[in-house]
N, C-alpha and C positions, 0 to 999 in steps of 0.2 A: 475607822482604824487607819493609822498612817502606814505607808509602805514599810518603814523600818519596823514598826510594831508587828505588822503582818508577817514579815520575814522571821522576826524573833519568835513568833508564836509557833512557827513550823519547826523550830529547832529542838533537838533532843534535850531531855532533862539530864542532870548530872548522873543519875543512877542508870539511865538507859542509853547514854551517849554512844557507847561502842556497839551495842546491839542494833540501835536505830541506824547508825552509819552503815553497818554491814548489810542490813536489809535493803537500804536505799541503793547502795552501790551494786549489790547483786541484781537489783531490778532495773537499774538505769544505765549502767556502763554500756555504751554502744559497742557493737561487735567490731566496728572499724577502728576503735581505739585500744583494743586488747593487744597486749604485747606477747601473749602466749599462743596466738594463732597466726597463720600465714596471712599477710595483708598484701593486697594488690598494689597499694600505694601508701605513701606516708600521709598522715593527716595534715591538713593545712593549719597555718597559724590561727586563722579565724575559727576553725573547728575546735582547736585546743582552747582558745579563749572562751568560746561559747560553753564548752564543757566545764571550765573552771567557774564561770559565772553560775552555772547550775549547781555546782558543788557548794558555792556560797549560799545560794537561796535555800539549799537543803540543810544548812547549818553545819556542813562538814568542814568548811573553811572559815576561819575567824572565830572559832569556838571560845577563845579566851579573851577576845577584845571586848571592850564595854559596849553595851547595847546602843548607846547614843551615837556610836560610830559605825553601826552596822554589825557588830559582833554578837556573840552568844553569851558572854559573861559567865562561862561555865567553870573556869578554873583549869589548872594544869592536869589534874587527874583525868578529867574528861578529854583534854587535849591528847593525852597519852593513849586513852582508850580509842579515840577516833584515829589517831596516827597508826595504831596497830592495824586497823581495818583498811586504811589507805595503803599500807605496805602489803597487806595480804592480797590486795586487788591488783591484777596485772594491767594497770592503767598508766598512761604516760606521765612523766614528771611535769611539774608545773612550769609554765612559761612566764610566770610572774613570781617566782620564788623569792627574788631579791626584794620585791615590794612587800610580800606577805611575811617573810621571815627575817628580813633585816631592816629595811626602811621603816616598816610599820612599827616594830617594837622600839626603834630609836625615837621615832616621832612621839610615840606614847610616853617615852621616858623623859625627853628633853624638849619636845615641841610645845608651842603655846596653843591656846584653845583654838585660835583661828586656823593654825596649821593642822591640828588634829581633825577639826570638822571638815576641812577642805580635802585633805589627802587620804585619810583613812578609809572612808566609805568608797572613794574612787578606786582604791587599791582592791578592796574586796569585790567590788562590782566589775572589775576588769576594765574600768574606764581609763585608768592610768597604769602603764607598765613601767617598771623601774629597772635600772641597771646600777651597778656599784662601781664608782670611780675611785678606787683605792690604789691598785698596783700601777707602777710606772716602770719604764725601761730600766732604770737604775735603782728602783726601790720596789721590789716585789715583796718577798717575805720580810725584808727590812723596811717596814712601813714608816718608821721614824725618819728614813732617809729621803722621803718624797720631796719633790722640788716644785710642784705646781703652786703658783703664787697667787695670793689673794690680796689686793690692795684696796683700802677703803677710800672712797671718793664721795663727792656730794650726791652722786647718782646711785650709789650702792657699793657693790664690790666688783672690781675688775679682775677677772680670772685669766691667767695665762699659764699654759703647761700642757702636758701630754699624759694620758692614761693608756694602759695596755691590758690585754686579756679581759676586756670589759664585756662580759658575757651578755648577749642579747641587746647590746646598745642600739643596733640599727632598727630594732622594733620597739624601742622604749620611748616613752614620753617624758620621763624624768630620770635624773641621775643623782644618786646619793654620793655627793662629791666631798672628798677630803682634800683640803689645801692648807697652805701655811701662810701666816702673816709676816713672819720674820725670815731669817736665813736658815739654810739647811743645817748649820751647826747648832741651831737651837734644839734639834732633835724632837723631843716630845712637847716642847713648849710652842705656843703660838699656832696650834693647829685648829682649824675651824671646819665645821660640817655645813654643807649647803644642800638644799633641795633644788636642783637645777633643771629648768625646763629645757629639754634637748632641742627645741625648735628656736631657741634664742640665736640671734646673729652671732657668728663667730664659733659656734659649736660645729666641728667637722668630724663626722663619724665615718670610719673606713672599715669595712669588713675584712676579716682574715680567713682565707680558705684553709681548712684543716685537712689532715691526711685522709679523712673519710669523705671529703667533698663538701662538708657542711660549712656554713658561713656564720656560725654562732658567735665566735670570738670577734672582737673588734678592737681597734685602737681609736681613741678619741682625743682630738686636739681642741684646746680652748685658746682662742685668739682674741684677746681683748673682749671677752664675754662679760657683759654687765649683768650681774645678778642682784636683784633688789634686796635691800636690807631685810625685808620681811621674809625672805626665803633662807635666811641663816637659821640653822637648827641649834638652839642653845646659845652660849656665849662664845666669843672668839677663842677663849682658852679651854673650852670644854671638848675640843675636837679629839684629843688623844684619849680622854676618858670615854667619850662616846664611841670612838672607833674600837677600842679594846673591848668595850661592852658588846659591840656588834660581833666581833670575832669570837668572844666567849660564847655568845648565843649561837652563832653559826656553827661552832665546833661541838656544842653540847646538845641543846634541846631542839634546834631547828632540824627539820628533816629527820626527826627521830623515827619516822616510818622506815628509814633505811634498813634497820635490823630485820624488819618483817618483809620488806621488799627483797632483801638478800635471801631470806628463807624461801620466798615465792620462786625466785630464780633457781635455787637449788632443787626445789620440789619439781619444777617444770622440767629441768634437765633429767632428773631420775625417772619421772613418770613417763616422759616421752620416749626415753630409751627402753623402757620396759615393754613397749609394744612390738619390738622386733628382736628375734633371737640373737642376732649379731650384736646389736647395740645393748641389749640387756646384759650380755656377758661383760661388756665393757664396764658397766656400773656395778654389777654384782660380783665381779671377780677382779678384773684388772685394776680398777680404781676404787674399790670398796673402802680401803683404809683412808686414802686422802679425802674422799667424800665424807667419811665419818668425821675427820678432823675439821672439815668445813662446818658440819653441823654443830660441833662443839664450839667453834668460834662464834657462830651465830648466837648460841645461847649465852656466851660470855658478853657479846655486844648488847644483847637485850638487858643483861644484868647491869651493864654500865649505864644504859639509858634510864632504866627504872630506878636505880640508886640515885642518879642525879635529880630526877623528877621528885623523888621522895625528899631529898635534901632541900630542894627549892620550896616545896610545900611546907617544910619545917621552918622556912624563913632564912635559909642560908644562901650566900652568894655562890655563883658558879666558880668564878675566879679561874685560876690555872687548871682546875680539874677538867675544864672543857677540852683540854688537849688530849686527855686520855681516850674518850670514845672516838674523837676525830682521827687520831693516829691509828688506833686499833682497827676501826672500820676501814680506813683507806688501805692499810697494809693487807688486812685479811681479805677484803673484797678484790684487791688487785691480784692476790695469790689465787683466789677462786677463779678469776677471769682467765688466768694462764692455764689452770687445770681444765676448765670448761672448754677452752679452745683446743687443748690437746685431745680431749675426748671427742669433740665433734669433728676434728680433722681426721679421725679414724672411722668415720661413718662410711658405709658402703655407698657406691655411686648411685644406685637406684633408691631414692628416698620417698617415703610417704609424705603427705603434707604436714603431719605433726612433727616429723623429724626435720623437714626443711624449715619449719617455723622455729624449732628450738636451735637449730644450727645458725640461722640468721640472727636470732636474739643473742646467743652466746658470742658470736663474732662482733656484734655491735657493742656488747658489754665490754669485751676485751679492749676494743679501741678506746672507748670512753674512760675505762679504768686507768689508762696510762696517766691521766691528769689528776687522779684522785689523791696521790701523795704530794701534789704540788699546790692545788687551790685550797683556800682557807688556811694557808700556812703549810709549808713543806714539812715532811717528816723530820728533817734536821731541826727546824724551828721548834716543833713540838717537843723533841727530845731535850732541847736546850731549856724550854720552859719547865718541863718536868724536873730536870736536874736542878735548876736554880731556884724555882719557886715552890716546888713541892718537896723535893729532897733537901733543899737548902744547901746545895753543894756550891762552894765558891771556887770555881775552876776557871782557868784561863788557858787558851790554846797557846 
């Protein structure tokens, strides 16, 4: 039996995908990776990568990808069932989410057979870590305004330009890069996608220190970087269509575990507070109604996700509807983070380990949630998409 076949044989069937994932996660999540208990130190990148590799071997990651590329070939319903269990489990977010949730689906959609066979198993096995080179200093949410230039030569494509807010770039082996072949006035025309090896000469990655001391965000400079023709994804004019497909996937079905992770965070806050009379009063009396509103929002978010998955299973495109769950989740989760921070800021000074753990987690959620209404398209961009493409409103400022 080949290694790929052996891995596939361990994967859950469609009918038992969720139950199998829950049992495996309950039995195998290391204590040192749990976000709902007090940790002495942050897990290392190597530890997180090893954990994700184990998730793939257990069939929890890559459930919908074809088996010939290391996936489980189980379908979207199984993906949703597994995502629920990922969300319910207080484990860290993926360090290769760009590879698994953005680059992988795009390569499956527009890549050739050589690209699929080379890139896809390496993503699932954590041999390749990916970042996303879309946003630029003068073209963030206005993606059609990007200026990074791709010029065709006898040696391939020569790339020059700058990307910003490139999450995880300093630890990535590859970049899903969007560049243009013409002028910025061409807007949606002449955009091309590349799979760029970040070790190529001329790729300059610089970390950006954020307010919490992390160095996850990066800016990436491309200085006469020669990218082989073989690493172009699709055709030179497919870039915009592929990019918008990336964003619709990112906004709708990717990280659909967020609804259930949101629920896990709320339950952690409430259950931890219940152990102490002073903190129990906070959640049972002072903040009971706003916490109930959070629970309602979580159920609405679950409904968004489940409706979109059902629509995809019926053969429909996501299109602009991907903006609905993205905007709703980011706004609702950001509001929850403010509420949670307000609650934990009223904790008494002498805290038990469970209360210290939930306080640290809610403070971390608050800091990270500041960016949720910006990345994958700002709230303003989502409102514009909903107005123009769903409501068909022809308005101009």
